[in-house]
C-alpha positions as CSV (number, residue, x, y, z in Angstrom):
1,M,109.2,123.2,69.1
2,N,111.0,120.7,66.1
3,F,111.6,117.7,68.3
4,D,115.0,115.1,67.4
5,D,113.1,111.4,65.8
6,D,116.0,109.8,67.0
7,M,117.0,111.9,69.2
8,V,117.1,110.5,73.6
9,S,117.2,113.2,75.9
10,V,118.6,112.4,79.3
11,V,116.8,114.2,82.5
12,I,119.7,114.2,85.7
13,P,117.5,116.1,88.5
14,T,120.8,117.4,91.0
15,F,121.1,118.5,94.6
16,N,124.4,118.5,96.2
17,S,125.0,115.2,93.6
18,E,129.0,116.6,94.1
19,K,129.9,112.5,95.2
20,Y,128.0,111.0,91.8
21,I,127.4,113.7,89.4
22,Y,130.5,113.0,87.1
23,R,130.1,109.5,87.1
24,A,126.6,109.6,86.1
25,L,127.6,112.2,83.2
26,E,130.3,110.5,82.0
27,S,128.3,106.9,81.7
28,V,125.8,108.8,79.4
29,L,129.1,110.3,78.0
30,S,130.1,107.1,77.0
31,Q,127.2,105.5,75.7
32,T,127.6,104.1,72.0
33,Y,124.6,105.4,70.7
34,L,125.2,108.8,69.9
35,N,122.9,110.8,69.5
36,F,121.6,112.9,72.8
37,E,120.8,115.6,74.9
38,I,121.3,115.8,79.1
39,I,119.2,117.7,80.2
40,V,120.4,117.7,84.3
41,V,118.0,119.9,86.7
42,D,119.6,121.4,89.6
43,N,117.6,122.3,92.4
44,N,119.6,124.8,94.4
45,S,122.6,122.8,95.0
46,S,125.4,124.7,97.7
47,D,128.2,121.7,96.7
48,K,130.1,121.5,94.0
49,T,127.6,120.3,91.8
50,K,127.2,123.0,89.2
51,D,131.2,123.1,89.3
52,I,131.1,119.8,88.5
53,V,128.6,119.6,85.9
54,M,130.2,122.6,83.9
55,S,133.2,121.3,83.9
56,F,132.4,119.3,81.2
57,S,132.5,120.6,77.9
58,D,130.6,118.8,75.5
59,N,127.4,121.1,74.7
60,R,125.4,118.2,74.4
61,I,124.9,119.1,78.6
62,N,122.5,121.7,79.5
63,L,121.9,122.6,83.2
64,L,119.3,124.0,84.3
65,N,118.5,125.5,87.4
66,T,115.8,125.6,89.7
67,V,114.0,125.5,93.2
68,N,111.8,122.5,93.5
69,N,110.7,122.2,97.2
70,G,111.0,118.8,97.2
71,V,109.5,117.5,95.0
72,I,111.5,115.5,92.7
73,A,108.5,115.3,89.5
74,Y,109.0,119.2,89.4
75,S,112.3,118.6,88.0
76,R,112.3,116.3,86.4
77,N,108.8,117.5,84.2
78,I,110.9,120.7,83.7
79,G,113.7,118.0,82.1
80,I,110.6,117.3,79.8
81,K,109.6,120.1,79.0
82,A,112.7,121.5,78.2
83,S,113.9,118.2,76.2
84,K,114.6,118.2,72.5
85,G,114.3,114.4,71.6
86,K,111.6,112.1,71.3
87,W,112.1,109.3,74.0
88,V,113.1,110.3,77.5
89,A,115.3,108.6,79.6
90,F,115.3,109.9,83.4
91,L,118.3,109.3,85.0
92,D,118.9,109.3,89.1
93,S,122.3,110.9,89.3
94,D,123.4,108.6,92.1
95,D,122.7,106.0,89.5
96,W,124.8,105.0,85.6
97,W,124.7,102.7,83.5
98,L,126.9,100.2,81.0
99,P,127.8,102.1,77.3
100,D,125.1,99.9,75.3
101,K,122.2,101.3,77.4
102,L,120.6,103.7,74.9
103,K,121.7,101.4,71.4
104,Y,119.7,98.6,73.1
105,S,116.2,100.9,74.6
106,V,116.1,102.7,71.1
107,R,116.2,100.0,69.2
108,V,113.3,98.4,70.9
109,L,111.5,101.7,70.5
110,K,112.4,102.0,67.2
111,S,110.1,98.5,66.6
112,G,107.1,100.2,68.1
113,A,107.4,99.9,71.6
114,K,106.0,103.0,74.1
115,I,108.4,102.1,77.0
116,V,111.4,100.3,77.4
117,Y,113.3,99.8,81.1
118,H,115.9,96.9,81.8
119,N,117.9,95.0,84.7
120,M,120.8,96.8,86.7
121,Y,123.1,95.8,89.4
122,I,122.7,97.6,93.2
123,A,125.7,98.9,93.7
124,Q,126.2,99.1,97.6
125,K,128.5,102.0,99.4
126,E,132.1,100.7,99.7
127,R,131.9,98.2,96.8
128,N,133.7,97.7,93.8
129,I,131.8,94.2,92.5
130,Y,128.4,94.3,91.4
131,L,127.2,91.0,90.4
132,K,123.7,91.1,92.5
133,K,120.4,92.2,89.9
134,M,117.5,93.8,90.8
135,K,114.7,90.8,90.5
136,I,112.9,92.9,87.4
137,R,110.7,91.0,85.2
138,Q,108.4,91.7,81.4
139,V,105.0,93.2,83.1
140,N,102.1,91.0,81.7
141,R,98.8,92.3,80.4
142,P,97.3,94.1,81.0
143,V,100.2,96.1,82.4
144,I,97.6,98.1,85.1
145,V,96.7,94.8,86.3
146,D,100.5,93.3,87.2
147,L,101.7,97.1,88.2
148,L,98.3,96.8,90.9
149,I,98.6,93.7,92.2
150,N,102.5,93.4,91.9
151,G,104.4,96.6,92.7
152,N,106.5,98.9,90.4
153,M,108.3,96.9,88.4
154,L,110.5,99.5,86.6
155,P,113.8,101.3,88.1
156,N,113.7,104.9,87.2
157,S,116.4,104.6,86.2
158,S,116.7,101.9,84.2
159,V,113.7,104.3,81.8
160,V,112.9,105.5,78.7
161,V,109.5,106.8,77.2
162,C,108.4,107.9,74.5
163,R,107.6,111.7,75.0
164,K,105.1,111.8,73.4
165,T,103.7,109.0,75.6
166,L,104.3,111.7,79.1
167,N,102.1,114.3,77.3
168,E,99.7,112.0,77.0
169,I,100.0,111.5,80.7
170,D,100.2,115.1,81.4
171,L,103.8,114.3,83.0
172,L,105.2,113.4,85.8
173,N,103.0,114.0,89.0
174,E,103.6,116.9,91.1
175,D,101.3,116.9,94.3
176,R,103.7,116.3,97.5
177,E,102.3,113.0,98.6
178,F,103.6,111.4,95.3
179,I,106.4,112.0,96.5
180,T,109.2,108.4,96.0
181,Y,106.8,107.1,94.0
182,E,106.1,109.8,91.3
183,D,107.0,107.5,89.2
184,Y,105.4,104.7,89.9
185,D,102.5,106.7,89.6
186,A,103.7,107.6,86.3
187,W,104.0,104.2,85.1
188,I,100.9,103.3,86.1
189,R,99.3,105.8,84.3
190,I,100.7,105.1,81.1
191,A,99.4,101.7,81.2
192,E,96.6,102.8,81.2
193,V,96.8,104.4,78.0
194,T,99.5,101.4,76.6
195,D,100.7,98.1,77.5
196,S,103.6,98.8,75.2
197,F,106.1,97.8,77.8
198,V,109.1,95.9,76.9
199,F,112.0,94.3,79.1
200,I,115.6,94.7,77.9
201,S,116.9,91.2,79.6
202,K,120.6,92.5,79.9
203,C,122.2,94.8,83.4
204,L,122.0,97.4,80.9
205,G,122.9,99.7,84.8
206,Y,124.1,100.0,88.0
207,Y,121.5,101.9,91.5
208,W,123.4,102.9,94.3
209,S,122.2,101.6,97.0
210,G,124.5,103.7,99.2
211,A,123.5,106.0,103.1
212,D,123.2,108.8,100.3
213,N,119.7,106.8,98.5
214,L,117.1,108.5,100.6
215,T,114.3,107.0,98.8
216,K,115.6,103.3,98.5
217,T,113.5,101.9,101.4
218,Q,110.2,103.8,99.8
219,R,110.8,104.3,95.6
220,S,108.8,100.7,95.4
221,L,106.4,101.3,98.0
222,F,102.7,100.4,97.2
223,V,100.9,103.1,99.9
224,K,96.9,102.4,100.4
225,N,95.8,105.9,99.6
226,V,95.8,104.7,95.6
227,N,93.3,107.4,94.1
228,P,90.2,104.8,93.8
229,N,90.2,104.7,89.9
230,Y,92.3,102.2,89.5
231,L,89.9,99.6,91.8
232,K,87.9,99.0,88.6
233,Y,91.4,97.6,87.1
234,V,92.2,95.2,89.7
235,G,88.3,93.2,89.4
236,D,89.3,89.7,90.5
237,N,92.0,90.6,91.8
238,Y,91.0,92.5,94.4
239,I,91.7,90.2,97.7
240,Q,95.4,89.9,96.3
241,F,95.5,93.6,95.5
242,N,93.9,94.0,99.6
243,A,96.3,91.9,100.6
244,L,99.3,93.8,98.7
245,I,98.0,96.9,100.4
246,A,98.7,96.0,103.6
247,Y,101.4,94.0,103.2
248,M,103.2,97.2,102.2
249,D,101.6,98.8,105.4
250,I,103.7,96.7,107.4
251,K,106.5,97.0,105.2
252,K,106.3,101.0,106.2
253,L,105.4,100.3,109.4
254,Y,108.5,98.5,110.0
255,I,110.7,100.5,108.2
256,E,109.8,104.8,108.9
257,K,108.9,103.2,112.7
258,N,105.9,104.9,111.8
259,P,102.9,103.0,114.3
260,I,99.8,103.2,111.5
261,S,96.7,102.9,110.8
262,F,97.4,98.8,112.5
263,N,93.1,98.5,112.2
264,L,93.1,98.6,108.8
265,I,96.2,96.4,108.5
266,V,94.3,93.3,110.9
267,K,91.4,93.6,108.4
268,S,92.7,93.0,105.3
269,L,94.9,90.3,106.4
270,K,91.8,88.6,107.7
271,V,90.6,88.5,104.4
272,S,94.1,88.5,102.2
273,S,94.3,85.1,100.1
274,Y,97.6,84.4,101.8
275,S,98.2,81.4,104.0
276,L,98.0,81.1,107.7
277,K,100.9,81.3,108.4
278,L,102.3,84.0,106.0
279,K,99.4,85.9,107.9
280,T,101.1,85.7,111.6
281,I,104.3,86.7,110.4
282,Y,102.9,90.0,109.4
283,I,100.8,90.0,112.6
284,W,104.3,89.5,114.1
285,I,105.7,92.1,112.5
286,I,102.6,94.7,113.4
287,Y,102.9,93.4,117.4
288,L,107.0,94.3,116.6
289,A,106.4,97.6,115.2
290,R,104.1,98.8,118.3
291,K,106.6,98.1,120.6
292,I,109.6,100.2,118.6
293,K,109.6,103.5,120.2
């Protein structure tokens, strides 16, 4: 396949997204950077999602159909494999962009970056004012250590990445254990091959945190069954890394009301570098989580 060196391939996975897909597509079609294609990968929607996509007459929109069995990485990979651009941009169907998103992203990529990302406004259900920003920053080098220690800093719908770099990591992980954080896993694996991550401080899009966003509580969580090979990158930060795992476990307990791994959490807190006050707070969270029925 011949690839267009100036094209951005925008991959949008969908499933019953009739409430949001028009807004997402319109935001891409309104970009000031015009050399793009849109690949919508629909997971056998039963609502009007497909009809809405097909209502656009723009020939830059391609609709693909699949059944991903709940593995959104599978849909994204289908889109990547079908893409023709040098760069791949990810957009969740309930998020949307500001008009200059691709212009600024391509400018940075042409300067040599392998992956760019930007800040986003947080859009909440039933609200029309989007002033709150996500807490995003430039990741420090070595990027893989920053990501492992401090968690995910790259909102999925803000990322534009070189297609060649995605090929180097063999695309997104489709293992079911990676559902809801397959994007975070991809950034970590990209950081194994390059430190060329660039943050654009401008807010260039909107992250939808409405009630229908099923991944909002999980997207930034780092689960404890991390690939053991990553520990070699942590080095002297192992205690902090261990404490991060403990914190995320506690957060998961609190959010999911799922009483798991209490002994591991307590053990991790004992060796963590957190203050006594912070440890006490976490222990209270554990206690309260265990009381939740």
